[in-house]
C-alpha positions in Angstrom: 0.0 0.0 0.0 1.1 3.5 -0.8 0.2 7.0 0.3 -0.5 9.5 -2.5 2.5 11.7 -1.5 4.8 8.7 -1.8 3.8 8.3 -5.5 3.6 12.0 -6.5 7.0 13.1 -7.8 8.2 9.6 -8.8 9.9 9.2 -12.2 7.8 7.4 -14.8 9.8 5.0 -17.0 8.6 3.1 -20.1 9.0 -0.6 -19.3 9.8 -1.6 -22.9 12.2 1.2 -23.9 13.7 2.3 -20.6 13.0 5.9 -21.5 11.9 8.3 -18.8 8.4 9.7 -19.7 8.3 12.3 -16.9 7.3 12.5 -13.3 3.9 11.9 -11.6 2.3 15.3 -10.9 -1.0 14.1 -9.5 -3.4 11.1 -9.2 -6.8 11.2 -10.7 -9.5 9.7 -8.5 -13.1 8.5 -9.3 -14.8 9.5 -6.0 -17.9 7.3 -6.7 -15.8 4.2 -7.3 -13.3 5.1 -4.6 -10.5 4.3 -6.9 -7.5 6.0 -8.6 -8.1 5.7 -12.4 -5.1 7.6 -13.9 -1.8 9.3 -13.3 -1.1 12.8 -14.4 2.5 12.8 -15.8 4.5 16.0 -16.3 7.1 15.6 -19.0 10.8 16.4 -18.5 12.7 19.0 -20.5 12.4 22.6 -21.4 8.8 22.6 -22.6 6.8 20.7 -20.0 3.5 19.2 -20.9 1.1 17.0 -18.9 -0.7 13.9 -20.0 -3.0 11.4 -18.4 -2.0 7.8 -18.3 -4.5 5.1 -17.2 -3.6 3.1 -14.1 -4.2 0.0 -16.1 -0.9 0.4 -18.0 1.2 0.7 -14.8 3.4 -2.4 -14.5 5.1 -1.7 -11.2 5.2 1.0 -8.5 8.5 1.1 -6.6 10.1 3.4 -4.1 12.0 5.3 -6.8 10.1 5.0 -10.0 6.8 3.8 -11.7 7.2 1.5 -14.6 4.5 1.7 -17.4 3.8 0.0 -20.7 3.7 3.1 -22.8 3.1 1.3 -26.1 -0.6 1.2 -25.5 -1.0 5.0 -25.9 -4.6 4.7 -24.6 -6.3 8.1 -24.5 -8.5 8.8 -21.5 -10.8 11.6 -20.3 -9.8 13.9 -17.4 -13.2 13.6 -15.7 -11.9 12.6 -12.2 -10.9 14.5 -9.1 -7.3 15.4 -8.6 -5.9 14.2 -5.3 -4.0 17.5 -4.7 -7.4 19.3 -4.8 -8.7 17.2 -1.9 -5.9 18.2 0.5 -7.3 20.4 3.2 -10.9 19.2 2.6 -13.0 19.3 5.8 -14.0 16.1 7.5 -17.3 16.3 9.4 -19.0 13.6 11.4 -22.6 12.8 10.7 -23.3 14.3 14.2 -21.9 17.7 12.9 -18.4 17.5 14.7 -15.4 18.8 12.9 -12.9 15.9 12.8 -10.0 17.6 10.9 -8.9 17.9 7.3 -7.9 15.4 4.6 -4.1 15.3 4.2 -3.6 12.2 2.0 -5.0 9.0 0.8 -3.9 5.4 1.2 -4.3 3.2 -1.9 -3.8 -0.4 -2.9 -1.7 -0.8 -6.0 -2.2 -2.2 -8.7 -6.0 -2.0 -8.4 -5.9 1.7 -7.4 -8.5 1.1 -4.7 -8.6 3.7 -1.9 -8.4 1.9 1.4 -8.3 5.0 3.7 -7.8 8.7 4.1 -5.1 10.3 6.3 -6.7 12.9 8.5 -5.0 15.8 10.3 -6.2 17.5 13.5 -3.7 20.3 13.1 0.1 20.5 13.5 0.3 20.2 17.3 -2.1 17.3 17.4 -0.3 15.6 14.6 3.0 15.9 16.4 1.6 14.6 19.7 -0.7 11.8 18.5 0.1 11.4 14.8 -2.3 11.5 12.0 -5.4 9.3 12.0 -6.4 7.0 9.2 -10.1 7.1 8.3 -11.1 3.8 6.6 -13.0 4.3 3.4 -15.9 2.3 4.8 -16.6 5.1 7.3 -17.1 7.7 4.6 -20.8 8.4 4.0 -20.3 11.3 1.6 -17.1 12.2 -0.3 -17.1 15.4 -2.1 -14.8 18.2 -3.2 -15.8 20.5 -0.3 -16.0 18.1 2.6 -16.3 14.5 3.7 -19.1 13.4 5.9 -18.2 10.3 8.0 -19.5 8.0 10.7 -18.0 9.1 14.0 -16.3 6.3 15.8 -15.8 4.3 12.6 -12.1 4.5 13.1 
């Protein structure tokens, strides 16, 4: 399992040619399915461009690089939510209590399934107790503005 921040910034290498395609700039998430569907790759060089690569062509995710089968050149739509845009999103219990903010996600590779969300209560609380992990099963509503969760589900 990986946290989103462990994947963002990794080099992307074509498995068949060994050529570096760029670096992962963001992860694209389908909130309804609770799953990462694509990687946003920023090219290397003077003129940087970004392109979406479906998660299905990822061969391996390692600690230093992501290997992809870039021969497929499959085009996909950018209709998902970017993980970076969810950082700082409020987490509210169904009883109306503020539980903190979303800091990251935890996902299972290679399926891309989100298994949990890393929640922050603020810098001091994070230092004293560490960040909490909210299991995806505890999320009632997951949106761009806030998450509504079952309290005590973690």
